[in-house]
C-alpha positions in Angstrom: 0.0 0.1 0.1 1.5 3.3 -0.9 0.6 6.8 0.6 -1.4 7.9 -2.2 -3.6 4.8 -2.0 -4.6 5.5 1.6 -5.4 8.8 3.5 -7.7 10.4 6.3 -9.8 13.2 5.3 -10.2 14.9 8.8 -13.3 17.4 8.5 -15.3 19.8 10.8 -18.4 18.4 9.5 -19.3 15.1 7.6 -22.6 15.2 6.0 -23.2 11.5 4.8 -26.6 11.4 3.3 -26.9 7.9 4.9 -28.1 7.8 7.7 -30.6 10.5 6.4 -30.7 13.9 8.2 -27.1 13.6 10.1 -24.2 15.7 10.1 -21.2 14.3 12.0 -19.0 16.7 13.8 -15.2 16.5 13.9 -15.4 13.0 11.8 -12.9 11.6 9.3 -13.3 9.7 6.2 -10.6 7.1 5.5 -10.3 6.3 1.9 -8.3 3.4 0.6 -7.7 2.1 -3.2 -10.4 4.8 -4.0 -12.9 3.2 -1.6 -14.5 4.5 1.6 -12.8 2.2 4.2 -14.4 3.9 7.3 -16.4 6.8 8.9 -15.5 7.5 12.6 -14.7 10.5 14.9 -11.4 11.8 14.3 -9.8 11.4 17.3 -10.5 7.6 16.8 -9.4 7.5 13.1 -5.8 8.8 14.3 -5.4 6.0 16.5 -7.2 3.4 14.4 -5.3 4.5 11.4 -1.6 5.8 12.7 0.1 5.3 9.5 -2.4 6.9 7.2 -1.5 10.7 6.0 -4.0 13.1 6.9 -5.8 16.1 5.1 -7.1 18.6 7.1 -10.4 20.3 6.3 -11.0 22.1 9.9 -13.5 24.7 8.2 -15.1 22.3 5.8 -18.0 20.4 5.5 -17.4 16.9 3.5 -20.1 15.6 1.1 -20.6 12.8 -1.4 -19.9 14.4 -4.8 -23.1 15.7 -6.4 -24.7 13.8 -9.4 -25.8 15.8 -12.0 -28.6 13.4 -13.5 -29.5 15.6 -16.7 -27.1 17.1 -19.1 -26.1 18.1 -22.9 -22.6 18.8 -21.6 -21.1 19.8 -25.0 -23.9 22.6 -25.6 -21.8 24.6 -22.8 -20.2 25.9 -26.2 -23.6 27.4 -26.9 -23.9 29.1 -23.6 -25.9 32.4 -24.0 -26.2 31.8 -27.7 -30.0 32.0 -27.9 -31.8 33.4 -24.7 -35.3 34.5 -23.4 -37.4 32.0 -25.7 -39.9 29.4 -25.3 -38.5 25.6 -25.6 -39.7 24.9 -29.0 -38.9 28.5 -30.6 -35.5 27.8 -29.0 -35.0 24.5 -30.1 -36.3 24.5 -33.7 -35.6 27.9 -34.9 -32.2 28.7 -33.1 -30.7 25.3 -31.3 -31.3 22.7 -34.0 -30.0 24.9 -36.9 -26.9 25.9 -35.0 -26.2 22.0 -34.1 -26.8 21.2 -37.8 -23.9 23.5 -38.6 -21.5 23.2 -35.9 -21.6 19.7 -34.3 -18.6 17.5 -34.7 -16.2 15.5 -33.1 -14.2 18.4 -32.0 -17.2 20.6 -31.0 -18.5 17.5 -28.3 -14.9 16.5 -27.5 -14.1 20.3 -26.4 -17.4 21.4 -25.3 -17.6 18.6 -22.8 -14.4 19.3 -21.6 -15.4 23.1 -20.7 -18.5 21.6 -19.1 -16.6 18.7 -17.0 -14.4 21.3 -15.9 -16.8 23.3 -14.7 -19.1 20.8 -13.1 -15.8 19.4 -11.1 -15.0 22.6 -10.1 -18.4 22.9 -8.5 -18.6 19.9 -6.8 -20.1 17.5 -9.6 -18.5 13.9 -9.4 -20.8 12.5 -12.1 -23.0 13.6 -14.6 -25.5 11.9 -17.0 -25.3 13.1 -20.4 -27.4 13.3 -23.7 -25.6 14.2 -26.7 -23.9 13.3 -30.1 -20.7 11.6 -30.6 -20.9 9.8 -27.3 -17.2 8.4 -27.5 -15.9 12.2 -27.5 -18.0 12.5 -24.5 -16.2 9.8 -22.5 -12.8 10.8 -23.7 -13.5 14.3 -22.5 -15.0 12.9 -18.9 -11.9 10.8 -18.6 -9.5 13.5 -19.3 -10.9 15.8 -16.6 -11.5 12.7 -14.1 -15.1 12.6 -13.7 -17.7 9.9 -13.8 -20.0 10.0 -16.6 -23.2 8.0 -17.4 -22.6 8.6 -21.5 -26.0 8.8 -23.6 -26.5 6.8 -26.6 -28.7 9.1 -28.4 -31.8 8.4 -30.5 -33.9 10.3 -32.9 -36.0 9.7 -36.0 -34.4 12.5 -38.1 -30.7 13.1 -39.5 -28.0 14.9 -37.6 -24.2 15.0 -37.6 -23.9 11.6 -35.9 -26.6 9.4 -37.5 -29.1 9.0 -40.4 -32.2 7.6 -39.0 -33.2 5.9 -35.9 -31.8 2.3 -37.0 -28.5 3.9 -37.8 -28.4 5.5 -34.3 -29.1 2.2 -32.6 -26.6 0.5 -34.7 -23.9 3.0 -33.7 -25.3 2.6 -30.1 -24.4 -1.0 -30.1 -20.9 -0.5 -31.4 -20.5 2.5 -28.6 -21.7 0.5 -25.8 -19.5 -2.5 -26.2 -16.4 -0.1 -26.8 -17.1 1.8 -23.6 -18.2 -1.5 -21.6 -16.0 -1.7 -18.4 -14.1 1.3 -18.6 -13.6 2.6 -15.3 -15.7 5.4 -14.3 -18.0 5.3 -17.7 -21.2 3.9 -18.2 -23.8 4.1 -20.7 -27.6 4.5 -21.3 -30.0 4.7 -24.0 -31.0 8.2 -24.8 -34.3 8.4 -27.2 -34.5 12.1 -27.3 -38.1 12.7 -26.4 -41.6 11.2 -27.2 -42.1 13.7 -30.1 -38.9 12.7 -31.8 -39.0 9.0 -31.5 -41.5 6.9 -33.1 -42.9 3.7 -31.7 -40.7 1.0 -33.4 -37.2 2.6 -32.2 -38.4 2.9 -29.0 -39.7 -0.7 -28.7 -35.8 -1.5 -29.7 -34.6 1.0 -26.9 -36.5 -1.1 -24.4 -35.2 -4.4 -25.5 -31.7 -3.3 -25.5 -32.2 -1.5 -22.0 -33.2 -4.8 -20.7 -30.6 -7.0 -22.3 -27.8 -4.4 -21.4 -29.4 -3.4 -17.7 -28.6 0.5 -18.6 -31.2 3.2 -18.2 -33.2 4.8 -20.7 -32.8 8.8 -20.4 -35.4 10.7 -21.8 -36.9 14.3 -21.8 -40.9 13.3 -20.7 -43.6 15.8 -20.1 -41.5 18.8 -20.4 -44.3 21.2 -21.7 -47.8 21.8 -21.6 -47.8 21.5 -25.5 -46.3 18.2 -25.3 -49.4 16.8 -23.5 -52.0 18.5 -25.3 -52.9 16.9 -28.4 -53.7 12.9 -28.8 -52.1 10.3 -26.5 -50.3 11.8 -23.5 -46.6 10.7 -23.7 -46.7 8.7 -20.5 -49.3 6.5 -21.7 -47.5 5.9 -24.8 -44.5 5.0 -23.0 -46.7 2.6 -20.8 -48.3 1.0 -23.6 -44.9 0.2 -25.2 -43.7 -1.2 -21.7 -40.8 1.7 -21.0 -42.4 2.7 -17.6 -40.1 0.8 -15.3 -37.2 1.6 -12.6 -34.5 1.9 -15.7 -36.7 5.0 -17.1 -34.9 8.1 -16.0 -37.7 10.8 -17.0 -36.9 14.2 -17.3 -38.6 17.4 -16.5 -41.9 16.0 -15.7 -43.6 19.4 -15.2 -47.0 18.4 -16.4 -48.3 15.4 -14.4 -51.8 14.1 -13.2 -52.3 12.4 -10.0 -53.0 9.2 -12.0 -49.6 9.4 -14.0 -47.6 10.1 -10.4 -49.3 6.8 -9.1 -48.2 5.3 -12.4 -44.6 6.5 -11.5 -44.5 5.1 -8.4 -46.2 2.0 -8.9 -43.5 0.9 -11.9 -40.3 2.7 -10.5 -40.0 5.4 -12.7 -36.9 7.7 -11.9 -37.7 11.6 -12.3 -35.0 14.3 -12.9 -36.1 17.7 -11.9 -34.4 20.5 -13.7 -35.9 23.6 -11.9 -33.7 26.5 -13.5 -33.9 25.2 -17.0 -37.7 25.0 -16.5 -38.1 28.2 -14.9 -35.9 29.9 -17.8 -37.9 28.1 -20.7 -41.4 28.8 -18.8 -41.9 25.1 -19.2 -43.5 24.5 -15.8 -42.7 23.2 -12.3 -42.1 19.3 -11.5 -44.3 18.3 -8.6 -41.5 17.4 -6.5 -43.3 17.1 -3.4 -46.3 15.1 -4.7 -43.8 12.6 -6.4 -41.7 12.0 -3.3 -44.7 11.6 -1.2 -46.1 8.8 -3.5 -42.5 7.1 -3.4 -41.0 8.4 -6.5 -37.1 8.7 -6.7 -36.2 12.3 -7.5 -33.0 13.6 -8.6 -31.7 17.0 -10.0 -30.1 18.2 -13.3 -28.9 21.1 -14.5 -29.8 20.5 -18.2 -27.3 22.0 -20.6 -25.7 25.4 -20.1 -27.5 26.6 -23.3 -30.8 26.8 -21.4 -29.9 27.4 -17.8 -27.0 28.5 -18.3 -24.5 27.0 -15.8 -24.0 23.7 -14.7 -23.9 24.5 -10.9 -25.4 21.7 -8.8 -25.3 23.6 -5.6 -27.3 26.8 -7.2 -29.5 23.9 -8.6 -30.3 22.4 -5.5 -31.1 25.7 -3.5 -33.5 26.6 -6.2 -35.0 22.9 -6.1 -35.7 23.5 -2.4 -37.1 27.1 -2.7 -39.4 26.2 -5.7 -40.5 22.9 -3.8 -41.8 25.5 -0.7 -43.5 27.6 -3.2 -45.2 25.1 -5.3 -46.3 23.3 -2.2 -47.4 26.5 -0.1 -45.3 25.1 2.8 -42.2 26.4 3.9 -41.4 22.7 5.3 -42.1 20.8 1.9 -38.1 20.0 0.8 -35.7 20.2 3.8 -32.0 20.9 3.2 -31.0 17.7 4.0 -33.5 16.5 1.5 -32.4 18.7 -1.2 -29.1 17.6 -0.6 -30.2 13.9 -1.1 -31.8 14.7 -4.1 -28.8 15.9 -5.4 -26.4 13.2 -4.5 -28.1 9.7 -3.7 -31.0 10.5 -5.8 -29.2 11.0 -8.8 -26.8 7.8 -8.2 -30.1 5.5 -7.7 -31.6 7.0 -10.8 -28.7 5.6 -12.7 -28.3 2.4 -11.1 -25.4 3.6 -9.2 -26.7 4.0 -6.2 -24.7 1.0 -4.4 -21.6 2.5 -5.5 -21.7 6.4 -5.0 -24.1 9.0 -3.8 -23.4 8.7 0.0 -20.6 8.5 2.6 -20.7 4.9 3.4 -17.8 2.4 3.9 -17.8 0.2 0.5 -18.7 3.0 -1.5 -16.2 4.5 -4.0 -14.6 7.9 -2.6 -16.5 10.6 -4.5 -15.9 13.2 -2.1 -16.5 17.0 -2.0 -15.2 19.6 0.3 -16.7 22.9 1.0 -15.3 25.7 3.0 -18.0 27.4 5.3 -15.7 29.6 7.0 -16.3 32.5 4.5 -18.1 36.2 5.1 -21.5 34.4 3.4 -21.9 31.3 5.6 -20.5 32.3 9.0 -21.9 31.9 11.8 -22.7 28.2 10.8 -25.4 27.2 13.4 -26.3 23.9 11.0 -24.1 23.0 8.5 -26.6 21.5 6.3 -28.6 24.7 6.2 -25.4 27.0 5.6 -24.6 24.6 2.6 -27.8 24.7 0.8 -29.0 28.4 1.3 -25.9 30.0 1.9 -22.9 28.5 0.3 -21.8 28.9 -3.2 -19.9 26.6 -5.6 -16.5 28.7 -5.1 -16.8 27.4 -1.6 -15.7 24.0 -3.2 -12.1 23.7 -2.4 -11.3 19.9 -3.1 -12.8 17.4 -5.0 -12.2 13.4 -5.1 -13.4 10.8 -7.5 -13.0 7.3 -6.8 -10.2 8.5 -4.4 -8.2 10.8 -6.8 -7.7 14.4 -5.8 -8.7 16.2 -9.0 -9.3 19.3 -7.5 -6.8 20.7 -4.9 -7.2 24.2 -3.3 -9.9 25.2 -6.0 -7.4 24.1 -8.9 -8.2 21.3 -11.3 -5.4 18.8 -11.2 -6.0 17.1 -14.5 -6.5 19.7 -17.0 -5.0 23.1 -18.2 -8.0 25.2 -17.7 -6.1 28.0 -19.7 -6.4 25.8 -22.7 -9.7 24.6 -22.3 -10.9 28.1 -22.2 -8.8 29.1 -25.3 -10.5 26.7 -27.3 -14.1 27.7 -26.0 -13.5 31.2 -27.1 -12.3 30.3 -30.5 -15.7 28.3 -31.0 -17.5 31.6 -30.0 -15.7 33.4 -32.5 -16.5 30.8 -35.3 -20.1 30.1 -34.1 -20.6 34.2 -33.7 -19.5 35.0 -37.3 
């Protein structure tokens, strides 16, 4: 065992997520070979593991890494490109034409590098992506050192990635085989939305998802327009056999009580993207009603073209505040519950709840330290409340993914951020012209 393979993280506070509602004070997390070995009082940890080097986090709260459960990472290169428009106008008149002209392997690789660097700096240790050229997404994620669930996108219409639904699925087979078993990477099938994918491809998606045991990541019931005409999308997905714990349904702003019950009964996972939905005026996901029915809810930022940041700490704060307003109840979504949605909720949605999402012995050491000693957070009466309602993502000082320190004193250790920014600015110059 080398020094780099084992260490103690001695924190002022440890918020493990499991058990729920708990914050440990003056605790240590013991890491060995990329996994959490122990969680115990710091005084005991020093005695039990005397040869392990320690990292002092005397003013910090240590939490599980955030799981960003819905992204279009490469669209960071379209941040601010087209703002203040409703969803379908934004998509059909601006985003899709821009993508048709600009999306390429280099666009996806360099846009994902920008997004992954931003996310990692803000405490995101895993993201669930939906975009084109999935191998480029995986390569960028591995370069930065972030965990990723890489989407294998499916559409009925042609793009730079594939010509038709059959072509998308054929390419998905190849990419899935290539990425299977790659550390930090897993795959999901990502039919874009009910209005862009027809029945036959969705039936094949269901069969592949069952055979591979991977999630189906899809925009569902995003706007009122989507559910107004004909068969409601969730009813159609139910008819096609897609309602199951493997379905990761994103947005879900338009739901009846019967649909919430159906999601609970079939185990559907819901991803709440509050800031994107607010910006596009898409509606409000009924988070409190879903959770009361027993549905697992997680949080995603969506892409930076519609948010316009990938800030999960800001997103979970918005989720907590919005849930209170929508429910008319100040206690509707507590600070602890919001943190759970952004960590373990996302891990469970991706079928990774046994691996990440909480600080539990045996899980991967995906950990984030945030300094709560600043002007904006002191005095700290309740660490969880300070994290959710006061802290900003610049409080993140250090990040570990599978035990590897990928952010050290607010500096990324894996990539040259200046080079990443230079490439992003070059894309802006090209696209703006």
